[in-house]
C-alpha positions in Angstrom: -18.1 -31.3 -5.3 -17.4 -28.0 -5.6 -14.9 -26.0 -4.9 -13.7 -21.6 -5.4 -10.8 -20.4 -6.0 -10.0 -16.3 -6.0 -7.0 -15.6 -7.8 -5.1 -12.7 -6.0 -5.6 -9.6 -7.6 -7.2 -12.1 -10.3 -11.0 -13.8 -11.4 -12.4 -16.6 -9.7 -11.6 -19.9 -11.3 -14.2 -23.0 -9.4 -14.8 -26.7 -10.2 -17.6 -28.9 -10.4 -16.6 -32.2 -10.0 -18.5 -35.6 -10.3 -16.1 -38.7 -8.7 -16.1 -42.4 -9.3 -14.3 -45.1 -8.3 -11.6 -42.8 -6.0 -10.8 -40.6 -9.7 -12.2 -37.2 -11.6 -14.9 -38.9 -14.2 -16.3 -34.8 -14.8 -14.9 -32.0 -14.5 -16.9 -27.9 -15.2 -14.6 -24.9 -14.9 -16.6 -22.7 -14.5 -15.5 -18.3 -13.3 -15.4 -14.7 -14.5 -11.9 -15.0 -16.0 -10.6 -14.9 -20.1 -10.2 -17.5 -21.6 -8.9 -17.7 -25.6 -9.7 -19.8 -27.6 -12.5 -21.3 -26.4 -12.6 -24.7 -27.2 -10.2 -24.6 -24.2 -12.8 -24.2 -21.5 -13.2 -28.3 -22.7 -9.9 -28.9 -23.0 -9.3 -27.8 -19.7 -12.3 -30.1 -18.2 -10.8 -32.8 -20.7 -7.2 -32.7 -18.6 -7.8 -34.1 -15.5 -10.7 -36.4 -16.3 -9.6 -39.6 -14.8 -7.1 -37.7 -12.0 -7.3 -40.0 -9.1 -9.1 -37.4 -6.0 -5.8 -37.8 -4.3 -3.1 -36.1 -6.7 -1.7 -33.0 -4.5 -2.4 -29.0 -7.2 1.9 -29.4 -8.7 0.5 -32.4 -10.3 -3.4 -31.3 -11.5 -1.0 -28.2 -12.5 1.7 -30.7 -14.5 -1.9 -32.4 -16.4 -3.8 -29.5 -17.4 -0.3 -27.7 -19.1 -0.2 -30.4 -21.5 -3.5 -30.7 -21.7 -3.8 -27.6 -23.4 -2.3 -25.8 -25.9 0.0 -23.7 -26.0 -0.9 -20.9 -27.6 -4.1 -20.9 -25.3 -4.2 -18.0 -23.8 -6.0 -17.7 -20.1 -6.2 -13.9 -18.0 -6.8 -13.3 -15.0 -6.2 -16.6 -14.0 -3.3 -19.7 -13.9 -3.9 -23.4 -14.6 -2.4 -23.4 -11.1 -5.6 -21.4 -9.9 -7.2 -24.6 -11.4 -6.3 -27.2 -9.8 -6.5 -25.3 -6.4 -9.7 -25.1 -7.1 -9.8 -28.3 -7.8 -8.5 -29.4 -4.8 -10.9 -27.2 -3.8 -13.8 -30.0 -3.8 -12.4 -32.8 -3.0 -11.1 -32.1 0.1 -14.2 -30.2 1.0 -13.3 -27.1 1.3 -15.5 -23.5 2.5 -15.6 -20.6 1.9 -15.0 -16.4 3.8 -19.4 -16.4 3.8 -19.3 -19.3 5.1 -18.9 -19.1 8.5 -19.7 -16.7 10.9 -16.7 -14.3 12.0 -15.8 -12.6 15.2 -13.0 -9.9 15.7 -11.6 -8.3 19.4 -10.2 -5.3 18.8 -9.4 -4.8 23.1 -6.6 -3.4 25.7 -2.7 -3.2 25.3 -1.2 -7.0 26.4 1.7 -7.4 26.7 4.0 -9.4 24.6 4.8 -12.9 26.6 0.7 -12.4 26.1 -0.6 -12.1 23.3 2.3 -15.4 22.1 0.1 -17.6 23.5 -3.7 -15.9 23.3 -2.4 -16.3 19.5 -2.1 -20.9 20.0 -4.8 -20.8 22.6 -7.1 -19.2 19.8 -5.8 -21.1 17.0 -6.7 -24.7 19.2 -10.2 -23.5 20.1 -11.1 -22.7 16.5 -9.7 -25.9 15.3 -11.8 -27.6 18.7 -14.9 -26.2 17.8 -15.6 -24.0 21.0 -14.7 -20.8 19.3 -15.8 -19.4 16.3 -13.6 -18.5 13.7 -11.6 -14.9 14.5 -9.7 -12.0 14.0 -7.9 -10.4 16.3 -6.4 -6.6 16.0 -3.5 -6.7 18.6 -2.1 -3.6 21.0 1.3 -3.4 22.6 2.1 -3.0 26.2 6.6 -3.0 25.8 8.0 -2.5 22.9 10.1 -6.1 21.3 11.3 -8.0 18.5 9.4 -11.2 17.7 11.6 -13.9 17.0 9.9 -16.1 13.9 10.0 -20.5 15.2 13.2 -21.0 14.0 15.8 -17.4 14.3 18.9 -17.7 15.6 18.7 -15.0 18.3 22.3 -14.0 18.6 22.1 -13.5 14.7 18.8 -12.4 14.7 19.0 -9.5 18.1 22.0 -7.2 19.1 20.7 -8.3 23.3 22.9 -5.5 24.7 21.1 -3.2 22.4 18.0 -4.6 23.4 18.3 -4.6 27.1 19.4 -0.7 26.5 16.4 0.3 24.9 14.3 -1.5 27.3 12.8 -3.3 24.4 12.0 -7.9 25.1 12.6 -10.3 23.2 10.4 -13.4 22.5 9.7 -15.7 20.3 6.6 -17.1 18.1 5.1 -20.4 17.1 5.2 -19.4 13.1 8.8 -19.4 11.1 9.6 -16.0 9.1 11.0 -13.3 9.8 11.9 -10.9 13.1 9.6 -7.8 14.1 10.6 -4.8 15.9 7.5 -3.3 17.3 6.9 -0.3 19.8 3.3 0.0 21.5 1.5 2.1 18.6 4.0 2.1 15.8 2.2 -1.2 14.3 -0.5 -2.4 13.2 -1.0 -6.1 14.0 -3.9 -8.5 13.7 -4.2 -13.1 13.3 -6.4 -14.6 11.7 -8.0 -18.3 13.3 -9.9 -20.3 10.7 -10.6 -23.6 10.0 -8.5 -25.1 7.7 -11.1 -26.1 5.8 -10.7 -22.4 4.1 -7.4 -22.8 3.0 -8.2 -26.4 1.7 -5.9 -26.8 -1.4 -4.4 -24.5 -1.1 -0.4 -24.9 -0.1 1.9 -21.9 2.1 2.0 -19.9 -0.5 -1.1 -19.5 -2.3 -2.1 -19.3 0.7 -0.8 -16.9 1.8 -2.1 -13.9 -0.3 -5.5 -15.7 -0.1 -5.2 -14.4 3.3 -4.5 -11.6 2.8 -6.0 -10.1 -0.3 -8.8 -8.3 1.6 -5.5 -6.5 3.4 -4.2 -5.4 -0.1 -7.8 -4.6 -1.5 -8.6 -1.4 1.4 -5.1 -0.7 1.8 -6.0 0.0 -1.9 -9.0 1.9 -0.9 -6.8 4.9 1.2 -4.6 5.8 -1.4 -1.7 3.6 -1.9 0.2 1.3 -4.3 0.3 -2.8 -3.0 0.7 -6.1 -3.7 2.0 -9.4 -3.0 5.5 -9.9 -2.7 6.3 -14.4 -2.0 6.1 -15.3 0.1 5.5 -13.0 2.8 6.1 -9.8 2.3 3.2 -6.5 2.2 4.8 -4.0 -0.3 4.6 -1.0 -2.3 5.8 1.1 -4.9 7.7 2.5 -1.6 8.7 0.6 -0.3 7.9 -3.2 2.8 5.2 -2.0 4.6 4.8 -5.8 6.6 5.2 -9.1 6.8 3.0 -12.0 7.5 3.8 -15.7 9.4 1.8 -18.6 9.3 0.8 -22.2 11.6 -0.9 -25.0 10.8 -3.0 -26.1 14.1 -2.7 -30.1 12.6 -5.8 -29.8 14.7 -8.6 -28.9 12.6 -7.4 -24.4 12.4 -4.7 -22.3 10.7 -3.3 -18.9 12.6 -2.3 -16.5 10.2 -0.9 -13.6 11.0 1.0 -9.8 9.8 2.6 -7.6 11.4 2.8 -3.6 9.3 4.3 -0.8 10.6 2.4 2.8 11.0 5.4 4.5 12.2 9.3 3.1 12.5 12.4 4.3 14.8 14.9 3.4 11.6 18.0 4.5 14.0 17.0 2.1 16.9 15.3 -1.3 14.5 18.7 -1.1 12.9 20.6 -0.6 15.8 19.0 -3.9 17.9 17.6 -5.9 15.2 20.6 -8.0 13.1 19.7 -7.9 9.6 22.6 -10.2 7.4 23.5 -8.4 3.9 23.0 -12.1 2.2 19.0 -10.9 3.6 19.2 -7.6 1.7 20.6 -8.1 -0.7 18.0 -11.0 -1.7 15.5 -7.7 -1.2 17.3 -5.6 -3.3 18.8 -3.1 -1.6 20.6 -1.7 0.7 20.2 -1.4 4.0 17.1 -2.4 6.8 15.4 1.3 6.8 15.0 1.4 3.6 13.1 -2.1 3.5 10.3 -0.8 6.3 7.6 2.4 4.2 5.4 3.1 7.0 2.2 3.5 6.9 1.8 6.7 8.3 3.8 8.3 5.4 2.0 6.1 2.8 -1.8 7.4 4.1 -1.6 10.2 6.6 -4.5 8.4 8.3 -3.6 8.4 11.5 -3.6 4.9 13.6 -7.0 4.0 14.6 -8.6 5.4 11.2 -5.9 3.0 9.2 -7.2 -0.3 11.5 -11.1 1.2 11.7 -10.9 0.4 8.4 -9.3 -2.9 7.9 -11.7 -3.8 10.5 -14.0 -2.5 8.6 -13.3 -3.2 4.8 -13.1 -6.7 6.5 -16.7 -6.5 8.2 -17.9 -5.9 4.6 -16.7 -7.8 3.3 -17.1 -10.9 4.7 -19.1 -9.9 8.2 -17.6 -9.6 11.9 -19.9 -9.5 15.1 -16.7 -8.2 18.2 -15.6 -11.1 21.0 -13.8 -10.8 23.9 -11.3 -12.8 25.5 -13.1 -15.2 27.9 -12.3 -16.0 30.8 -11.0 -19.4 29.8 -9.0 -18.2 27.3 -6.5 -16.1 29.9 -6.4 -18.6 32.0 -4.9 -21.1 29.2 -2.7 -18.0 27.8 -1.5 -17.5 31.2 -0.8 -21.0 32.1 1.4 -20.8 28.5 3.7 -18.3 30.1 4.5 -19.7 32.5 5.1 -23.3 31.1 6.4 -22.3 27.7 6.7 -19.1 26.2 8.9 -17.2 29.3 10.4 -20.5 29.9 14.7 -19.6 29.1 14.1 -23.1 26.9 11.5 -21.6 24.4 13.1 -18.5 23.5 16.6 -20.1 23.5 15.3 -23.4 21.8 18.2 -22.2 19.1 20.3 -20.3 20.6 
């Protein structure tokens, strides 16, 4: 069994394992990392021999730590990344290049339609009726999109939202509230088979799925990094945030919104951001937390999106696609049955 794990901002770790009686009988770790002393490679291999094939990443990490000399130096990778590579080997993981990726980039849609399409396309990929897909969004109206588990009254100043004509909708992923206006954000969704993130924790998969974005942004001259759990940030401030949901049938939905431009005054009035969250981020106001791509890149928004599309395609390949009539119809049904209902919007009042 073989598994690969590319450490975000780091090196590739590969694991080749053999299994006998549901235990790891032979393990060979390799990659383009650096390791000192040289003999520590055999210590890595021996440390998890005999482990159960069902051992989770945390268990394997503990075994590897115990098997290594405390003075061992790992550069470009970690003991956790070795454990992830092993888990990816025994769980039948796939890599980016194992899939033919589709790209959907189309006209502006309503906030409710975007919420519904996310669920539909994630379910289609899980069912195997749609290939893995990258979709860039265009917003037809201003909106606040709250996380699946957030309280409406705690996150949104409804009188201000109504005054500005801002629609409030709830998505199926967790995470925090987003304020968007047409032309002011860069939003995309990845609909991937679960095998792409097999063996990874939620935390590890966030950075893994957005590593290509950070690479493209750096090519545009930005100094960016991933701030756990789900923020894309720079030395100038937060750029965007990610959210994710695993579909039980076999896919992962991962979507990101990055600020291209922002009406700071309107954002500050529509969103309620408590002092606890701001202090956790080490800043004094919600406005200071967001540093738009327009200021940092000096590029038109569509140019930024073009570069992101080109960057993904150059790395993993992209075939142009569209939303099918059946997907559109199912999304419309979900809006009526779920996303436009008071029960869904106010599931957490």
